N, C-alpha and C positions, 0 to 999 in steps of 0.2 A: 495263338495260331491267326497263321496270314491269311486276311482276304484273298481269295482269286478273280482277276480279270482275265476275261478271252477279249484279245483284239485283233479284228480281223484287216488283211490290208496293213500287216504291222511294220511293212518295210517302208512304206509310202509316208505322204507328206503327214496327212492326221495321225495313220498308227502309230507311227514311229514317236510323235512327238507325246502321243496318249502312252505309250510302253515306259519313257522319261518320266511323265507325269506321276505316274500311278505307280511308281518304282517308288519315287520318292514319297510318297502318299505311305509305303510300307506297303504294298499290294505283290501278290506273286502273279507271275505276268504268263499269261500263255498265249503266241500271238501264232497265225495262220498269215501265210503269205507267198506264194508261188511265182513270184514274178511275170506275172501275166502281162503286166505294163509294158515289158520288153515286145512281147508279142502284138502288143496293139502296136506303140509306135517307133518301133526297134531298139537296136542293143544300148542307143544312145540314153533312151528314157528306163533303163533295167534301174531296179534297185536295190540288186546285190552287194554293191557298197555300203550303201547306207545299213542293211541287214549284218553286214559283217562287224560294222563300229557299234550298232546295238548290242550286239553278243559280248563284245567287248565291254561295253560299257555297262553292262545292265549285267548285275550276276545272278539276279535272279529270274532271269529268260528262259523261256523254254517254247522252241520255234517248232512249227508245221509244216513243212513243204508241201501243201496240199489244194486240191482247187475245194471253194466252198460248193461246187456243184456236187462232187462226189458224197453221198449221202452215208454211204457206209463210213468212211472216213471221218466226218464230221461225226456223226452219233458216236462212233469209238472216242474221242474225246469228249463229248460231254457225257460219257456213261462214266469213263476214268477219274471227272473232275467234279467239284458240284461249286459250280461259280458266282461270286457275287453281282459279279458287274457284266456286262457283254458291250461293247461298242462296235457295231460295225460300219468299218471305215472301206470293204473290199468294194469295187466296181469295175465299170466300164466305163471311164467319166468324159469322155466323148461326142457330141452330139456330133460331128461330123464321121469320127469313125463308124459310128451306129448303122450311117447309110449301108458301107462296104458289107457288114456281116449282121443284120439284123437279129438272127435267130439265136446268134451268140452274144451279142448284145443282151437279149433279152432273159437267157437262160442265166447269164453272170447278175443282171442285175436283178431280176425278179423271184427265179429261181432258185437261186442262192440264198436270196433273203429268207424264202419261205422254208427250204431245207434248216437254217439258223433257227427260225421263230418255231419250229416245230420241236426242234430238240430243246430249246429254251422252255416251251410249255412242260415237254415230256419229263427235262432229268433238272432244270433250276427252278421253278415258276415263283420262286420267293426273291431270284436276283433283277436286278434292272438290264434291259435294255433300250440301248439308244443307237439310233439309226440317223448315217448321215445321208440326207436327202439331200435335194436341190431347189435351186429357184426355178430350173427349167420344166417343172412341175405347171407354172402356171403358164406354159407356154409362150404365147408373143402377146397375150392381153396387157402387158407393160407397156406394149410399143402403140394402143390403141389410147392412151394418154394424150392431152395436148400437150404435148412438148414444145420449149421455147428453142429457138436453137442462138446458141452466143458465140463469141470468138472462139473459143476452145473446149465448147462443149454443149452437148444437149439439156435442158433441165426442164421442171415444169416450173410453174408460179411459182410464187413463196406463198400466195392464198389457195392453193389447190390443197385440198383435204387430203392427198398422197404424198406432199410437198418431203414429208418427214420419212417416207419409202412407204412401199408393197406390205399391207399388213396380211394375215393369213384370212383373212374374209375374201382375200381376191378369189375370183373362180378360177377353176381348173378344166372346164368345159370352152366348146367352140374355140378354140385356139390348134395354132399348129405348136406341137411341143419340141417336134424330131424325133426319130426313134428311139434316143438316148432317154429323150425326157418323158416319153410315153412306158419306157420300162420302168423308170424311178417312181413313175407316179403309182403303179400298180404294186410296187415295193413299200410305198409311200403308203398306200391305203393300205395296203395289208398289216404292216406294221400295227398302222392305227387299230384294224379289226380285232388283231390278237390281244391288243390290250381293253376294248371296249369289251368283247364277247366273253373272254378268258380272264376278264377282271385283271390284267398281269401290269406290273408297272412298267409301259414303253414311253420313249421320248424322240418325238421325229426333227430333228434340226434340217429345215431347209435354210441351205449354205447359199449364200453369197460366192463370190470368188473366194475360195481358200487359198492361201497362200505362206510362205516363209521360206528359208534359207536352202534346206534341203528337199525341197521340190524337184523333181526330175522334170522341170518345164519340155514340152514339146510342144511344135506349132498347132498340134490338134486339141492340146489340151494344158493350161497352165497359163493363162494370159502374161501377168505380170512378171514370171518366175522368167518365162521364154523370151517375152522383149527385154530383161533386163541381159542375161544371156548373150542374145542376140546382140544386143549393143557392145556389152564387155567383150565379146569373142569376137566382134566386126563381122558377125555375119549378117546376110538379109532379112530384113524384117517387114513380112507385107501385111498391110492395113485390109482391109475386106469392108470396104463401102464404108458410108456416113462421116465422111470425109476426115474418119478418124475419131470424130467426136461423141462416138458412144461412150455413155459413162458405165463403171463400175464398181461396187463399194465392195471393198477387199478388208479381209480380216484375217490376222495372223492365227498360223496353229495352237501358238500359247492360247491366245484368247479363246479360242473355238475349245478347246480340251478343257478349259477352266470353265468354261460355260458347261462341257457335259459332267466337269464333276460335281457343280453346286448343284444340280439337277440331281444326281446318284445320291447326293447326302439328304435330299427333299424330294423325293421322286413324284409324278403323278401316274394317272390312268390315262395313254393316249394323248399324252399332251402333243400340241404340234406348235414349233414357234420358226419364225421368220429370223435366222440369226447370219449376219455379215457384216462389214463395216459400218453400215449407216450414214448416217451426216457425219458423222466423228472421224470416217474413213472410207473415201470414197475419190475416184479420179479416172477422168479421160484418155484415151489412148497420145492424145496430143499434151494432155499434162502431164502424162508418165514419161513420154520421153523427153520432156525438156529435164525433168527433175534428176533422169536418169544421166544424161547427158553432164549435165552439171557435177554430180556425186563422181561418175567416173573420167570425167574430164574428156570424152570423146565423142564424136560426131556419130549417129546412129545411120546406117544404110537403109532405106526406108526406098520400099516398094509399093504402091497402092493399087489398089484393082476396085473399079467400079462399082461391081455387084457385090452387097451383103453377103454372108451366108444365110440361106436358108433356115429360119427361124431363130437368128440371133438377135439377144436383144439390144434394143437401140439406146435403153438408159435402164437399169437397175440400181437400186438402193433398198436396202432392207428396211423395214420398220422393226426395232428390237423392244418397243415400249413391253410388249407382252411377256418377254422372259424377264426382261428388267423389273417388273411391276410382280412376278413370282419369285424373282432371284435378285432381291435389291441389292447384294453384298458384292455380288459379279460386277466389275467392271475393266475399261478394255486397259492394256498395258503399252498399247502399239497402237499410233496413229498412222497415217499413211505415208507421212515422210521417213518415220521411224521403220515402216515394213521397207519401203526401198532403201534404206541406209541397210538395213541388217541383210536385207539380199544382195546385195552389190558387194558389202565387204566380206561376207562370208557364205555366198550361194554356192549352188552346187554347179557347174558350169563344165563339167566334165565330158570327154568325148570317147572315152575307154576307160574301163573300168577291170580290176583283177581282184578281187576280194577286197581287202582294206587297202587298195591304194589305186589313185585314179590318175587319170591325164586329161587336162584341160589345155588348151590352144587360143591363143588370142593373137591378134591381128588390128593393126592400128593404119590409117593413111597419114603416118607421119614422115618428117622430111629426114628420116635417118634408115640406114640399112643397118641398124642394132639387132640382131638376132639373137635371143638369148633362152638358152634354155637354164630352166632352175628345177631345183631338185632338195626337196626336203620332208622331213619328219613331224607331224603335228600332235598335238594334245588339244582338248576342249581348250584349256587356256590361250587365250589370243596372245600372241607373242612376234617375233622378228620374221619368223616362214609367211605365216599370213599378210604381215605387214610389206613384205618386201613383195610377195606376190603381188599385193594390190598396187603397188608404185608403180611395179615396172609393167604390168597389163594394160597401163594406159600411158606408159614412156617408150615402150619399144615397138618399132614395127610389127615383131613377131615375138608370144613368148610362150616357149613350150613348158608347162608346169607339171614335173612329177610328185604329188603329195602322197606320202605313206603314213600309217599309222605307227606313232610309236610304240604303244602298247603293244602291238604285236610283235613289234621287232626286238625291244628290251630284252635282254638274256636269253635271247633266240638265236644262233647264228645261223643258224638255217635261212632263218625269214630275213634276214639281215642279207644273205646272199642272194634272197627271191629278188627284193630289192634291187638290189646292182643289177640282176638279170634285166628287171622292168627298165630300170634306166636306159640300161644297152638296146632294150627292143623297143623302147619310143622316141630313144634318138636317133635312131638308123634312118626311119623316112626325112628328118629333117638334118643330116649330117652335112650335107652341102650348103647349106643356109646359117647353121650356128655358128656365131664369130665368139660368144664369152659364154661359159660354163660356169655356171656359181652352184657348188655342193655345200650343202647347210649340215654341218658335223660328219663325222667321219666316214661313213658309211658312201653319203652321196656323193662327196670328194674324191673317193677309191673311182668312183665310178669314173670319174671326167679322167682323173689321170691313169687310168689302162684304156681309158680310147685315145688320149694322148700320144699315149707307149706306143698304140700298134696303128699309129700315122692318122690320125685326122687333127686337123686345123684350127685350133682355137683359142682364147685364154682361159685360163684356170683359176678362178677365186675359190678358194677353202675357208667359210662363213663357221668360225666355231660361235654357236652363240652361248654356250656354257664349255665350262671344264670343271674335271675332277681328277687327283691322283688314285681316288679308288673309284672308277667310274663303275665298276660289276664285283660284285661280292667273289667271283668264280676266280681266281687269281689267274689262269690261264686266259679268260676273255679278257680280263683286265691288262695283261701285257701283250696281246693280241691287240687293245683299242688303242695303245699308246704306240705302240710300231705303226700302225695306220696315221696315227695324229701324226709322229714326226716325221711320217714320208710324205704324207699330203702338206705339211708345212714347209719342209725343204723343197718338194718339186714342183708346187703350184706356184700360180706368176703372182698372183696376192694372197695376204693371209689377214682375212679381218679376224680381228680379236673385238671379244663384246667387253672385257673390263680392262684397267691397267694391268691387274696381274697376269693376265692371262699374254696380254702386250710385250711384259717385263720378260716372261719364262719362254715367248718367241725368240728374243733378242739372244736370250741365253744359250737357246736351240741354234744360234746362228742364221738366224733367218735375217737378209739385209735389210736397212731400215727402209727403202725405197719401196718394197713389197709388204712390208709390217705396218697395217693400218688398222688402227682403233676405230671402233664401229660401236656406239654406245646404245643403248636401246632408247628409241625414241617414243615416243605420245602418240594416238591415234588422234585424226584430227578432228574427230567428234567429239573429243573430250576439249580442246582446244578452242572448237569455235564457239562453245559455249557460252553464253552471258556471264560476265563477270561482275562482280560487284561486291560492297559488304554483306555480309550474312547475319542473317536475323540472328535473335536470341535462340528462338526456337531450333536453328539449323545449326549451331554452334553445339549443340546439345544433343547432336544424333552421332553416333561414334560408328565407323564402320572399318570391319576387318576382312580379308579378302582370303580363305582357308586354301585359294589354288596355292598360295604364298605362304601362309600359317600353318594347314596341316591342320588335322584333328586334336592334335596334342596341344598347340598355342592357341588355337580357338577355345578351345576348354578353358585355358588360363585366363583367355578375353574374357569369358562369360564367369568366372569367377570372380574377374575384379572388377567386373562391372556388376558385379552383385553387392560388392563394397562399397562402389561410389554411388549408388541408389541411394544409401542410407543418408547421404550426406546432399546430395544431389538428385532428389525425387523425379527432376521432370526430363532426365537426360533416356535416350535409346539406346539401342544396338542393332546394327543392321549387317549382317553374313551372307557373306558371297559364299555359299556350299562349297564349288568346285566339287571336289572328292569325297569330301568330309561325309561321314555316317549323321543324317541327318537326326535319325531314332536317338542315338548316344545324346548327342548336342540337345535335342529335345527335353531328354530325360534329365539331364545336368538343371537345365533351366527350370524346370518344374521342380526339382526339390529343392532349389534357390530362390523359387517364388517369383521368378524375373521372366517370365516365359512371356507375360503380356505384353513388355517391352520392347521386344526382340522381334525381328522380323528377318527371316530366312529368304533370299536371292536367288531363286535358282530355277531352273528351266528359261534361262534368259542368257542369250550371248554375250560371253564374257565383254565384248567392246561395248556390249550396249550398255550394262552394267558399268561401266567406265565414265559414260554418257553421263550417268544422275549421279556421279560425284559432287557435282554441283551444289546439290542439295543436301549434304552433309555436314560434317563440323569440324571431325577429328580423325585421321587414319590410323587405323592401328597396324604398321608395318611389322609384325611380328614374324620373325623365324628363326630357325635353327641351323648352323652351319658346322659340319662337321668333315673330318677325312673320308668318311663314309657315304658321306652328301656324294650322289651322281651328278650335281650341279651345284660343285661347290662354288666356282667362282663364276659368276653369270652376274646381271646387271638387272633386276627386278622391274621389269614393267609397271608392276601391279604398284610399287610405292609411287614410281614415276605417275601414274595418273590420280593418287592421290593430291599429289602435288600439284599437277597442272589444273586441279579443280579448286587451288585454293587452300586446300589441308593441310596444318600443322601436321608432321607426324610423328608418332611414335614409335620410335626404330629400335629394332632389336641391333646386336652388334655382329658383326661376320661380314659383309659387302662392303664395296669401294663408298656405296650409296651413304651408310651411316655415317661415315665423314663427312662426309659433306652435310648431310642433313645436320650435323652439329656445328659444325666450322663458319656453315652459312648461314646459319639462326633459322633453319626451315621447319626445324622440331626438335625432339630431345631424346636423348639415345636413352636406353633402359636395359637391363640385362637379365629381363625373363621373369623375373619373379614379381607374385602377386602383389607383394608391397611398394614394388619399386613402378609398376605400371598404374598403380592405384595413386601414389603420390605424384607421378609425371602429368595422368590425363586432369587431377585435380590442380595441379597446378595451372594446367592452360586455361581452364575454366574460370578459376577464380582470380585470373590476371587476363582482364580483354585487352587491355594497350598492349601487353606481349603477343598476347594472341593475333591479334592485326597487324603485326610487325611483321611476325612469324607468317600469317599467310598473304601478306604483299609479296614476302619475298619469294615464297613458294611461286607464287605465278610468273613474278619475272626468271626466279632461276627455269621457267618452263616453255620459257617466249619462243626461244628458236629452238625447240628440242621436239620438233615433230617428226613422225619418221620420211616424211617426204623431204625434209632439211637434212635429218642422218643419209639418207641414201644417195641424196644429191651430190653430197661433199665427197663421199665414198667412192662413186663412180666417176666423179672427176681424172680420178688418177688411175682412172682404167681408159687405154687410149686402144682404140678396136681399127683395125685398119679397114677403109672404106671400101 
């Protein structure tokens, strides 16, 4: 029987991370969230978009759109469910906003917590209760420390006893907390009291700055996410006092939820922990601005105000030694550079939302008049849509970006038409400025084509990132798909094709050479930027497979092959990028074959971040199966290109164009998707170090000029926009 978890604030930054994390651990998830964040900080901070994506991505998720202050409704949830774990993240999180409505702040933070605690005690006292507290419970006491001003930050002298960070023993008294800090103190103490008085398993985590890519950052809350959003979209960012040298430690939402899970596995009574980036991950505002400008390739628009916000910390770094002592197996996955890179590449920058679709608006002070509308459908896997958005957001004067969730549109014609309507709706306010419309795949390109036909003046690019003769199981949908595809190819000003097969198909369809452009998949710069060199013996023995590409069936085949290889090569290990595969099934198979101890699942981590870790591995298993029924029969898999960019020789299935390149250019070996063949080819690479070295070197050379930036720069040179 599945364990049950209740997550409050389930659509928020930490709550949604907890939902995804615990789902992978086999929990049945119940979430509470009423999008009160939009009431606090405006529609732009709404989390509805994230809730809709959770519902699409998490199969066993049950949502309650209620207020945690509603005693009757909260009690009903507890009466009907016996929870094993409660993670309470719902809150009013801003000390600035708390001044506007102190009573609302207190009832949400303190009364809401009290209602949850009472139901926890009455209906599931055997459970573990985790409370997301805050560093603001210490008030401005950290500001009383003997801080030293440096060029870009304030900091403590290295010999100071608190140099490693604020400890849990710091006093909560005789300080200015802000109204928000005071309400969180009340909740914090009450969670401790319920633990101590009633002998309940409660954990209080006093967080530093909590952040991550799905953070709906607003000026009043979410320092790092809002800073990156401001620079990315070209809006003004205001620094309040301290010359921008104030320091915060930042912890990624994944690392925090992982800490929660470690506590759940070995809970304590009324345990209090400071949790944040610590000395491992901290930064000042000035330092953050410089890093973000470098990654995004654009300058920040900064406004400075002399007076700091009342009660704001000048310096705050968490000392996590107490938690590390109690839970030594927990470690950080993200340092500050990785956090910033993650938000820059896949952060939430939307200015409008509509269920599973979002609108983002980017502007730059570039010496160009290029104003572009980009519309695309996305999945959890990193690919051309995300790469093109990132490239254009720093290159064009203005970019209007409409992003839709592919899972919501697949096999649903009504949702496809809704996406077309949203493209129209979000295009119209900017129609006089748009010079180029890029529609990724048929539905989005059709939006641009219709707009052109009714009189709007711009150039249209139809970007087909994949293609299949049988795109849908429904024959009528399939016919409609191909009619739209041909119409787009014929009428668009330019057609971008992702593979030579699709490029040749366009020729047969009569697309002129001057507008038929081959645009192969690229490689994220964060992969190419990694240090390259000879791999150690230990690294060469690490195999990696990406289930976004290989799906569950071929990932199981890889596990079986791995079990046989272990008999000859006991030192080898296997990394599995979980993707959408069923972890329970893969774990069960690994246990039966007695290889689970040598397998690591890479999960709950953004796809492009996983790419950047490939330089630590040895062989890429590029297994896939292509058939006429595959909805993406013709595509250029960036998963394999990421292997090659990290210098990994690839064991590659047959079917895609890249397979022939891998074989002809000696970048790896071709296989026929049988356990025997896979085992033989991997064994060959492990037993022939000279051959491995040559293939690794050729893989790096193949990737040298294949960044997404280079790919799009070349493709866009052919598009001349009237100034």
